[in-house]
N, C-alpha and C positions, 0 to 999 in steps of 0.2 A: 247513945254513941253511934249506933247504926245510922240514925238520922243525920248526925254530924258528918259521918263519913260520906253519906250520900250527897250532902251539900258540897263536900270537898271534891268528890268525883265529878259533880256537875261543874264545879269551878275549873277543874283540870280540863274537861272537855271544852269548856267555853274559851279557855286560853288557846287551845288548838284552833278553834273556830276563828278567834280573833287573829291568830297568826295567818290562817288561810286568807281571811279577808284583807289583811294587810298586804301579803305577798302577791295576791291576785288582783289587787287594786279595787276591790269591791267597796271598801269603806271610802276610798278616794272618789269613786264614782257617785256615791250617795251624798257626799259632803256638799252642801249648798243646793241640793237638788229639790228639797221639799219632799212631801209624801210621794211615794213612787210605787207602782204595782210591780209584781214579779215579772210580768212580760216586758214592761218598760225598762226594768233594770237589766233583764237579759238582752234586750235590744241594744242598750247603751254599752254594756260590757262585752257583748258577743259571746257570753258564756252559756253553757248548757242549762236551760231552765230547771231541769230535774234536780241538778246539783244545787242551784241557787235556792230552790224551794226548801230543801232540807237545811241548808246553811241559814237561811232567813228564819226558819222555825227555831233553830237552836239559839241564835243570837238574840232573837226576840224574847224567847222564854227566859234567857239570862238577863234581860233588861238592857242589853247593849244597844239594841235598836228598838224604837217605838213601833208598835203594831196596832193598827186600827182594824178591828175585826169586822166592822160594818162595811167600810170602804175597801177592806182588804189591801191596805197600803202599808208601806214600811217607811220609816222616817228616821234619819240620823240628825238629831238636833245639834246646834253648834257646840253646846257644852259637852256632848258625848263625842263629837268630832275631835275636840281638843285631846281627848284621851286616846282615840283609836286611829287618827289619821293626820293630825296637824304636826307634821315633822318639825322638830326643833323647839316645840313648846314644852315648858317644864312639866306640864300635866300629861304629856304623851307617854303612854306606858308600853308602846310596842317594843322598845329596846329591852325592857325588863322581861316581857313575854318571850322575846326571841332568845334571851339568855336561858330561860326555863326550858324552852323547846330543845336547846342545844344540850342540856343535861340529859334529857330523855333520849336524845339521839344516840348517846354513847352510854346507855344505862348499864350494859354488861361490864364495861371498864370501871364504872363507878362502884358497882357491887364488888368487883374483885379488889379494888383499892380499899374499900371500907372493911371488907372481911379480913384482908391480909395485914393491914396496918402500914403498908408501904407508901412511899410518896408517889406523887403524880405530877410531872412537870407541866407548866402552863402550856407548853407546846403540844402536849398530848391530848388537848381538848379539841372539840369540833371548831372549825373556823367560824361557825355561826355564833359561838360564844364570844369571840373577840369582837365581832361586829355588833352583837347585841349589847355587850358591856359598854362599848364606846357610845353606842346609840342612846343608851339609857343615861349615862353620866353626862354626856355633852350638853344637853339643855340646862341641867343644873349648874354646870360650870358657867355656861353663857349667862345665866340669870344672876349668879352670885359672885363669881370670882373677882371680876374687875370692880363691880359696884359695892360689894359687901365685904368679902374676905380680905382682900389686900388692904383696903382702908382700915380694917380692924387691927392691922399690925402697925406698931408705933414707928412712924417716920418712913415706912417702906414706899408708899406711893410717891412721896417727894423724891426719893432716890431713883425710882423707876422713871419718873418724868425727866429727871436731869440726865439719866443715862447710867444704868446699872448692868451688872453681869449676873445672869440668872441661870441656875441649873434646875431643870424639871426632871426629876428622877422617877423612873417607872412610868414614863409618859405614855406608853401604849401607842395608840394611833395619833398622838400628838395634838389632840383637841385643846387641851389646857395650854400647851406651849404656844400654839397658833393664836389662841385668844389673847394671851398676854403680849405676844409679839405685835399683834395688830394694835393693841391699846397703847403700847409704849414703844414707839418707833425709835426712840433714842437709845433704848437699852438693847442688849444682845442676849439671846436665849439659846441654851443648849438642851435639847431633849435627849434623855438617856433611857434605854430599856435593854434588857438582856434578851428579848425576843426579837430576832432579826426580821421576821415578816411584819411585825408591828412597826418597826422602825421604817421599813420600806413604805408602809401605808402612811406613816407620819410625814415622810418626805414628800409623798405625792400630795397629801392634804395641804402642806405648806406651800407647795408649788402652785396648786390650784387657788390658794388664798392670796397669792402674790406677795407674801412676806419674804423679805430678804435679810432680816436681822435674826435669823434662826438657823441652827444647824443641829444635826442629830448624830448620835454615836451608839453603837451596840456595846453595852458594858453593864456590869452589875453595879449595884449601889455601893458595894465595898471596894471597887477598884476602877471607877470611871476616871478619865483623864481630866486635868484642869484644876486650877485653884484661883484664889482671889475673887470668889463669888460674893456678891452682896446679899443674894437671896438664893436659898435652895428650897425646893418644894417637893413634896410627895403627896399625890392625890389618890386616896383609897388604895394604897399599895403597901404601906409599911407592914401591915399585918400579914401580907402574903410572903414576906421575905423570910428566908431561912435563918438569917443572922441579922435581925434588925438592930441589935446593939452594935455590931461591927459596921453596919451601914451608917448608923448615927455617928460613930466615931470618925469614919472616913469623910462624911459630909462636914463634920465640925472642922476637920483639918483642911478641907477644901474652901471653907468660908474665910472671909476676912475676919479679923479679930472682933469687929463690930457687926458681923453678918448675922442674918436671921434665917432660921429654919422653920418653914411653915409646913405643918403636917395636917392634912385633911383625912379624917377617918370616919367610918360609919358611926352614927350616933348610938351610944350604948351606955347603960349604967355600969357601975363597978361590980355588981353582983348579978348572978343569973336571975334572981327574983325580980330585979328591976327591969328585966328584958322580956317579961312574959306578956307580950302583946304581938299583934300581927307583924309589925316591922321586925321585931326580934325573931319571930318565927322564920321570916324570910331570910334574914341575915345569917342566922345560925344554920339554916339549910344550905345556903350557898357556900357558907364557910366549910361545912362538912364535905361538900362535893368538890369545891374548887380551891378555897384559900388555904386551909390546913394541908391538904395534899400537896399543894405547890410549895409550901414551906418545908414539909418533910422531905421533899425531893432535893432540897438544897443543903449546903453546909450548915451545920448546927441543928437546923430543923426545930426552931423554937416553937412554932405552931401557935402564935398568938391568937389567931382566929379573928373573925370580923366583928366580934362583940367583946373585944378586950377591955374596953372602958378607959376612961381618962386616967385613973390612978395607975393602972398597969402600963399604959403607954408612956406616961410621965416617968415611971421608973426605968423603962427602957431608954428613954432619952437621957435621963440623968446618968445612967450607967455608961452611955456613949459619950459622956463628957459635957453635956449641956446642963449648966447650973440652974438656969431659970426656965421654967415651963409654965405657961398659963393658957387657959382657954380664952382665945381672943373673941370668938363669936360662934354661932351655931345656926343650923337650919333644922327642920324636923328630921332630916335624914343624915346630917353630917355634923361633926364637931371640928372646929379649926383650932389647932394648938400652935402657939408661938414659942419657939425654943431659942434661947440665946446663951452665949458663953457666960 
């Protein structure tokens, strides 16, 4: 066990080194450069060689960077660059790493919440967490949302192409909203989130993307304005809500009678035993620090957690009034549920 913990400590240090390399632009400087010496890298980045030497030693020992002990060169091959510096690629892990760093940044608050059992609003986290969460999820949405998830819903793409009204609830920085708005210009999209700074960021992202068929509002899933929606979506956020049943009921009332509710949630089995693997370890950890505290800080405080599983999620949707729930599709990290009246 001591050896196992030693490996975990090494991993924790390596994540911090990866974060430093991302924020300081060292990985970006190495990408496409080929084998490079310490002095060459220092000259290219303008950074202190003494710091770079220690950083290179750590990331090379971790296997993040290839080290040639004979030539004393360091190399970031393309497949590793995908993970550490190719922004927007589904394999890029820097958003995930940034979210981990954000939890350590406010560790005293996390200990207090864990010990006391009280809730912790989403707004009470480091700003770095919001950026990291969006940065991690955005490439997965870009890779799957339009090409895989929406086509898996019966008849939805045809409605979007013709012109539909869509609510994206818990939209955060608006990445999912903007993706759909760009793909389906005849449809109109409303991004909804109860965190005002996130909505401000979403409006900025939409403006930068040049989409005009999208608007945003600050509201909860239980009380947002509007009705007559053809499609409602929640991406990786239903389990964070204090009253997901109430949210489902309000969403059902806001949909047209033949409307569709798409719920994207972290992949999980229905029992804890099914989630005893690295992804389950990660999701349970983030859920302990972020998801459940956010739920407990809201009305009802159901605390579903990020590993609720399809059976529990379907029960919530059924209780909210949706008679039919099915798993439409999935990826290694997400399941996509389709709920209808």
